[in-house]
BADO-386492 format. One record per residue (C-alpha): residue in three letters; residue number from 1; x, z, y. Coordinates in steps of 0.05 Angstrom, whole numbers. Each point is the difference from the previous one (the first is absolute). Layout:
BEGIN
(ALA; NUM; (X; Z; Y));
...
END
This chain:
BEGIN
(UNK; 1; (264; 206; -289));
(UNK; 2; (13; 52; 55));
(UNK; 3; (74; -3; -17));
(UNK; 4; (0; -75; 7));
(UNK; 5; (-31; 5; 69));
(UNK; 6; (50; 54; 21));
(UNK; 7; (58; -44; -24));
(UNK; 8; (-29; -59; 39));
(UNK; 9; (-6; 42; 63));
(UNK; 10; (71; 26; -8));
(UNK; 11; (25; -71; -6));
(UNK; 12; (-36; -22; 63));
(UNK; 13; (28; 60; 38));
(UNK; 14; (71; -14; -22));
(UNK; 15; (-4; -74; 19));
(UNK; 16; (-37; 3; 66));
(UNK; 17; (3; 69; 31));
(UNK; 18; (69; 19; 28));
(UNK; 19; (26; 71; -6));
(UNK; 20; (59; 34; 32));
(UNK; 21; (49; -19; -54));
(UNK; 22; (-28; -68; -20));
(UNK; 23; (-13; -66; 35));
(UNK; 24; (-62; -43; -10));
(UNK; 25; (5; -37; -65));
(UNK; 26; (51; 45; -34));
(UNK; 27; (-19; 31; -65));
(UNK; 28; (-1; 74; -16));
(UNK; 29; (-37; -4; -66));
(UNK; 30; (13; -43; -60));
(UNK; 31; (-15; -73; 14));
(UNK; 32; (-58; -34; -33));
(UNK; 33; (-7; -74; -11));
(UNK; 34; (-48; -42; 42));
(UNK; 35; (-38; -21; -62));
(UNK; 36; (-11; 72; -22));
(UNK; 37; (-26; 18; 69));
(UNK; 38; (-48; -60; -1));
(UNK; 39; (-24; 20; -70));
(UNK; 40; (-11; 72; 23));
(UNK; 41; (-40; -23; 61));
(UNK; 42; (-42; -47; -44));
(UNK; 43; (-13; 56; -49));
(UNK; 44; (-23; 47; 55));
(UNK; 45; (-46; -53; 30));
(UNK; 46; (-28; -16; -69));
(UNK; 47; (-14; 73; -15));
(UNK; 48; (-33; 17; 67));
(UNK; 49; (-40; -64; 14));
(UNK; 50; (-21; -26; -68));
(UNK; 51; (-69; 31; 2));
(UNK; 52; (-8; -12; 74));
(UNK; 53; (18; -74; -4));
(UNK; 54; (-58; -41; 25));
(UNK; 55; (-7; -74; -2));
(UNK; 56; (-57; -16; 46));
(UNK; 57; (-25; -71; 10));
(UNK; 58; (-55; 12; 50));
(UNK; 59; (23; -43; 58));
(UNK; 60; (76; -6; -5));
(UNK; 61; (40; 19; -61));
(UNK; 62; (38; 66; 6));
(UNK; 63; (70; -5; -29));
(UNK; 64; (21; 61; -39));
(UNK; 65; (59; 42; 24));
(UNK; 66; (39; -18; -62));
(UNK; 67; (2; -64; -39));
(UNK; 68; (-55; 0; -52));
(UNK; 69; (7; -26; -71));
(UNK; 70; (-59; -45; 14));
(UNK; 71; (13; -65; 37));
(UNK; 72; (-50; -41; 39));
(UNK; 73; (-3; -74; -14));
(UNK; 74; (-30; -39; 58));
(UNK; 75; (-24; -71; 7));
(UNK; 76; (-34; -24; 64));
(UNK; 77; (-70; -28; 0));
(UNK; 78; (-13; 7; -75));
(UNK; 79; (-54; 40; -37));
(UNK; 80; (12; 35; -66));
(UNK; 81; (-26; -41; -59));
(UNK; 82; (-19; 64; -37));
(UNK; 83; (-5; 65; 39));
(UNK; 84; (34; 60; -32));
(UNK; 85; (1; 74; 18));
(UNK; 86; (58; 43; -23));
(UNK; 87; (36; 66; 3));
(UNK; 88; (56; 18; 48));
(UNK; 89; (54; -29; -47));
(UNK; 90; (-34; -68; -3));
(UNK; 91; (27; -55; 45));
(UNK; 92; (-45; -22; 57));
(UNK; 93; (-6; -71; 26));
(UNK; 94; (-31; -68; -11));
(UNK; 95; (-26; -7; -72));
(UNK; 96; (7; -68; -33));
(UNK; 97; (-16; -26; -69));
(UNK; 98; (69; 21; -23));
(UNK; 99; (12; 65; 38));
(UNK; 100; (-50; 57; -5));
(UNK; 101; (12; 37; 65));
(UNK; 102; (-45; 51; 33));
(UNK; 103; (-33; -28; 62));
(UNK; 104; (17; 38; 64));
(UNK; 105; (-43; -43; 46));
(UNK; 106; (-68; 20; -26));
(UNK; 107; (-63; -4; 44));
(UNK; 108; (-69; 26; -15));
(UNK; 109; (-58; -48; 10));
(UNK; 110; (-51; 57; 1));
(UNK; 111; (29; 40; 59));
(UNK; 112; (48; -54; 27));
(UNK; 113; (60; 47; 1));
(UNK; 114; (70; -7; -28));
(UNK; 115; (12; 41; -62));
(UNK; 116; (50; 57; 10));
(UNK; 117; (51; 16; -54));
(UNK; 118; (32; 68; -9));
(UNK; 119; (58; 4; -49));
(UNK; 120; (8; 63; -43));
(UNK; 121; (-69; 27; 18));
(UNK; 122; (-67; 4; -35));
(UNK; 123; (-71; 12; 27));
(UNK; 124; (-35; 66; -9));
(UNK; 125; (-61; 0; -45));
(UNK; 126; (-46; 19; 58));
(UNK; 127; (20; -58; 46));
(UNK; 128; (-62; -35; 27));
(UNK; 129; (-23; -59; 40));
(UNK; 130; (-15; 38; 64));
(UNK; 131; (70; 32; 1));
(UNK; 132; (33; -69; -6));
(UNK; 133; (-47; -31; 51));
(UNK; 134; (21; 52; 52));
(UNK; 135; (75; 3; -15));
(UNK; 136; (27; -67; -24));
(UNK; 137; (55; -23; 16));
(UNK; 138; (30; 65; 29));
(UNK; 139; (45; 30; -54));
(UNK; 140; (4; 68; 33));
(UNK; 141; (-75; 7; -5));
(UNK; 142; (-3; -30; -70));
(UNK; 143; (54; 45; -30));
(UNK; 144; (-50; 57; -7));
(UNK; 145; (-30; -38; -59));
(UNK; 146; (67; -26; -27));
(UNK; 147; (44; 39; -46));
(UNK; 148; (72; -19; -20));
(UNK; 149; (4; -34; -68));
(UNK; 150; (64; -34; -21));
(UNK; 151; (-9; -72; -23));
(UNK; 152; (-71; -9; 26));
(UNK; 153; (-25; -40; 59));
(UNK; 154; (-64; 18; 39));
(UNK; 155; (-39; -59; 29));
(UNK; 156; (-57; 4; 50));
(UNK; 157; (-40; -36; 53));
(UNK; 158; (-58; 29; 39));
(UNK; 159; (-49; -6; -58));
(UNK; 160; (39; 3; -66));
(UNK; 161; (60; 36; -30));
(UNK; 162; (40; -2; -64));
(UNK; 163; (61; 33; -30));
(UNK; 164; (43; -45; -45));
(UNK; 165; (59; 19; -44));
(UNK; 166; (19; -66; -34));
(UNK; 167; (-9; -74; 12));
(UNK; 168; (-73; -19; -7));
(UNK; 169; (-40; -62; 19));
(UNK; 170; (-52; 9; 54));
(UNK; 171; (-62; -15; -39));
(UNK; 172; (-46; 57; 20));
(UNK; 173; (-64; -31; 29));
(UNK; 174; (-11; 62; 44));
(UNK; 175; (64; -14; 38));
(UNK; 176; (-8; -55; 51));
(UNK; 177; (75; -7; 12));
(UNK; 178; (35; -67; 3));
(UNK; 179; (69; -26; 21));
(UNK; 180; (4; -11; 75));
(UNK; 181; (59; -49; -4));
(UNK; 182; (74; 17; -1));
END
């Protein structure tokens, strides 16, 4: 990987930094195709940011630095017919009778807060109510109780928390979460 980064830096130097013998844009090294360069940049971003990718839905959705494999399906003014929770690879959006999508507009009726979602993270076993009450929705404060876990999604409000790996219906009576309209 270090060689790939060195090659990328050499290519940038040859294209954009003039030297005594070369003009800007001339090539000293072997040329690489634009597609290969895009692929290399995508690979570097995927390697360095996969565990740090956060998809937070506290007040305004944060768009990831790279395009995610999950898509969000939106519909204005509609509630999910059945509320589903899911892992980071599950598609979020408005769930209908036909499409089983994980709801990304959850609200808690117990604490009256929006439910935060953190892709590729799971909650620590010692997470507690008081910690969440004091730190939700600030990710930087919450990350002390989150650990990277590929494929999982951590959910929380100020009074409840869950880690989910696969698509599951929200049927836990302890969770007072419902769809807050898409």
